[in-house]
N, C-alpha and C positions, 0 to 999 in steps of 0.2 A: 590500376594505380590509385592510391588514396586521393580523395578529392580535396579535402581541407588540409590546412597546415597542421591542425591537431591530429588528424588521421595519419598524416605522414610521419609526425613525430612518434606517435604510438607504434606504428609499424616498425620504424627504425629502432626504437628502444627495445622492442621485443627481439628483433634480429640481432641487436648488439648483445642482449642477454644470452642468446644461444652461443655466440662466440666466446664471451667472457666465461661462461660456465665450463667450457671445454678446457680453458686454461687453469681453472681451479683444480681439475683432475691432473693436468699435465705439469703442474708446478712451473710457472713461467720464469724466464730469465728476468733479472732485475738490474737496473742501472741507477746511479745517482746522477741527477741532472746537473749538480754543481750549483754554486752560488746560493745555497740555501733553499733551492727550489724543490728539494725532496726527491723521492724515488720515482721511477717510471718503469713499467714492465712491458713485456711483449704483448700482454693483453691490452694495455692502454693503447698501444700503437695499432694493434689489429682492429680494435673497436673504432678508433679514430678513422682508420682507412675506410671501414664499412660505412660509418656515418657520412664522411665526406662524399663518398661515391653515391650513396642513396639520396642524400638530401640535395646535393648540388646538381645531380642529374635531374631531379624532379623540379628544382627551382633555380635554374642557372643564373637568374638575375639577382638573387639574394647574395648579400655579403656573407663573409664567413669569419667566425672567431672561435677558436678551440684552444684548450690548454696545450694540446699536443701538436699544434701546427704553428709555424712561424707566422706572426701577425702580418696580414696584408692590409696596409692602410687604405687600400682601395675600398674597403668596406665602408669608410666614412662617406663615400660618394653614392652609396646605395640607400634606398629608402627602407628596405627590409633586410634583416640579417638573421642568420642562424648563429646561436651562441650555445656551445656544447662543452660538456666535460665528459670525455669518454668513460672514465671511471673516477668518480668523486669519492675519496676515501681510499686512495691507493694503499696506504699503510695498512688499513683494515683488510683490504683484499690480500695483501702479502701475508698477513698474519692468520688468514683463514677465517676471519669474521664474516658474518653475513650482512653486516651493516655498511655496505658500499653501494653506490648507485650510479646509474646513467642519468645525466641531467641534460635536457634539451629544451631550447626555447627559440621562439621566433620574435624578433623585435620589429617594430615599425615606428619611425620617428622618435626613437629613444624610449619607447614603452614596450613592455612585454605583452604580446597578443595571444600566444599559445605556448603551453609549457607541459612538460612531462618529467617526472622523477620516477625512475623504475629501479626496484631492487630485485634483481633476478633470482637471488638465492631465497628470497622470501615470497616472490611473486606478488609484490606490492606495486601497483601502478597508480601513481598519483597523477592527475591530469587537470588542466584548466584551460579554458578559452575565455578571453576577456568578455565580460558581460554575461557569461553562462554558468557561473559557479564552479566549484572545484569538486573532484570526485576521487575516491579510492576504489579501484577495481569496479568502477561504474556506479558506485553508491555515493550520494552527496555527503560532504564533510563540512564541518564548520569549526572555527576556533572556540576555545573555552570562553566563558563569560566572566572569568575572574577579573575583579576590579579593585583588589587590594593586595598589598605585598605579603601580608601574613599568610604563610602556607603556599605561596606561589612557587611553582616549579620552573626553573630556568635552565634551558639547554645551553651550555657554554663550556669553554675549556677552563682549566684551573687558573691560567695566567690572567684571564679577564677578571678574576675575583681578587686580585692582589689589592691590598688596602689603598695603594696610591691612586687607584682609579676612581675612588669614591669620595664624595664630598665630606663625609664624616670619618674618613680614614678607615672605613670598614664597610663591607657590604651590608645592606639593610637586614636587620634581624627578621627572622621568620621565613626567608626565602631559602629554597633548597636547590642546589646545583646538581644537574645531571649532565651526562655527556654521551654523544655519538660522534664517530670519526667524521662522517660526511656532513658538510654544511647543508647540502641539498636535502639530505634526509632529516636533519634537525628542523629545517623549515617546514618540510612536509608533515612531520610529527606534530609540530605546532599548529599547522593548518587543520590537522585531524582532531585537535583538542586534547591530545594525550599529554601535552605539556603546555604551560601557559605562555611562555616566552622563549625565543631563542635569541642569543646575542653573541656578537663577536666585536671586540673593540679594535681588532686588527684591520688594516686596509684589506678589502676583500675583492678578489677577482670576480669579474662579471660572470664567467662561466660557472663559478661555484654557486651563485645566488640568483641569477636571472630567473630560472625556472621556478625555484621555490618562492620568489617574490610574488609572482602572479598567483601561484597556488594559495598562498596565505591571504592575499587580498581578496581573491574570489571566494575564499572560505569565510569572509567577513572580518578579517584581521587587518592590522595596520603594519606597514613596513616602512621604515625610515633608516637613514644613517644614524650614527650615534649622537648627532646633534639635533635630530628631529627633522632634518630636511628630507624631502622625498627623493627616492632613488631615480636616477636617469642612467640609461645604458647607451652602448655604442660610443663610449668616450674615447678620445685619442689614446690615452693611457687607460686601459680597461679595468680600472679599480674604483671602488667607492669607499667612503670613509666609515668603515664598519657597518654593521647591520643590527637593528633591533626590530624584532617582528613578533606578532602574536596578538594576544587578547588585549582588552582595554588597559590592563596593568602595565603595558609597555611604557605608557606615558609616565607613570609613577617611577618606574625603574630608571628611565632616562633622567628624570629630575634628581635622582640620587647620585648621578655621576659627578665627578670632580669637574669644576668649571673648565679646567685646562689640563690636558695630559700631554706631557712632553714626549713620553715614550709610548709605544704601543706594544701589546703583548707579542711575544716571540712565537715561532712556528706552532702549527697544529691549532689554528684558530677555531 
């Protein structure tokens, strides 16, 4: 049995990938969750079942938070918790893209202590343990050192680039928007230094971002909500106020936001 929490997350992520890849071949059934929550597939549920079994069996005293499990508020009374997204980027999974991920994290007292983001179709395994740095397939990674907006690459959805969200009624000149469906993968790519910043101005579920948050910080980056406040996890309502993460240019990007945004971007953050 894996000894450390990180070992456990890695083993579970790889086992989850084995299950999910089978559904890629078999074309899973798809349902709509309703209420604007988006789609869910047989694969999401099968991976969730595997994760719950493996992780809770190994650490029965840890709380549990998953996108595909009804929230048990008993997690608030535990010191440590698992936070998982069985398939982050379900729409990409349904469409046959390779850019979906398993996201797994362990929290302790509101902080992420161990994290994995695994892309089974690409065999990319991003991992981090607090204080030990971040890796991709075992090799150290670090964020870019970009410190000005001119030429900065920003992973974000189109809605976050609407003029109303920016102080000058337009995004800063010179930045280039890119997109990936999975928030966890966006954060991992930023940790790897392939892009300078990832951002979403939409309230963000903890299961989408907890793993990526540690991977970015252990890669030397900065992770905050859209106001610049540090992220805290295991909240009673498990969302945070958007995310801005990456290289030193994140501070300049946040400074360009409008002082107040009444609305937040709509789905596909």
